[in-house]
C-alpha positions, 0 to 999 in steps of 0.5 A: 499499499502506499500511503498519501506522502508516498505519491509522486508523478509516474507512480502505478497504483490500482483503483477498483481492480484497474491499474493507474498511473499518476500523470500529474501531482500537486502538494498543498497544506492549507493553513489549517487541517490536513495536508491535500495531494491533488492527483491526475490519474490516467487508466493504463488499460482504457486511457481514461483520465480523472482528477482526485484529491486525496487527504494525508491519511489516504491510502492506495493499493500498489498495481500488480504490474510485471515488466518483462524483456521480450523480443517482437517478431511479427505483425499478424492482422492488427496485432503484433506478436512479441516472444518472452526471451526465458520461456519462448512463450508468445503473446499478442498485443493490440495496434490499440494498446501499442499506441505510437510504438508501432512506429519505431518497432521493427523485426527482433527488437527487444522491448520491455512489455508491461503486463497487469496480472498477466495480461499485456498492457503495453510496452517501453521501447528503447530511447533511441532506435536506428531505422533506414530511410526507405523514401526521401526527396533528393536535395538540390545543393545550394538550395537555400530557399527553402526550410532547413528540414525535409520529410522522409519515411522510414522503413516502419512507414513513419514520417518525420522532419530530417535535415536536407542532406539525409537521403535514401537508403541511409540509416538515421537514429530517432529518438522514440520518446519525441519521434524526433531525428537524433543523427546520421548513423555510420553503416 
């Protein structure tokens, strides 16, 4: 059990049998009376969010979450198949549960799969991934009239803005937290 003094942003708790994550947290101590903890909570399964105020003597149950290292194997319809590295057990995660993570998944990539009571509810990707540019407009040397970036498509189908010198077939590094270009990777 977590007491109110343990509350912080990113804390994973269980309310009415569902896992929630604290996305925002504010502490206030009025002149008289108990301290108040204003929390914004998001359901980790449905994505619904709400705000609730707790008093200093309130307690919340710890969420029964487990993280396991798994390897992404392939896409099957709208589901993505992952394999547990220790037991070789395979499980499927839906496109909706993965959300924006699908933009960076490549075959055989190692990810952390978040499980709630043995049921997958999401993945944590590595902070950076290296992807090959599959489509990029050519850059005309000396063309300084346009902007300093251009759109490219990478092997997963994700489109992002990169510097104009990036060409088709090059490998680039992308930050999975922001979806932004980081650097060109030497091959």
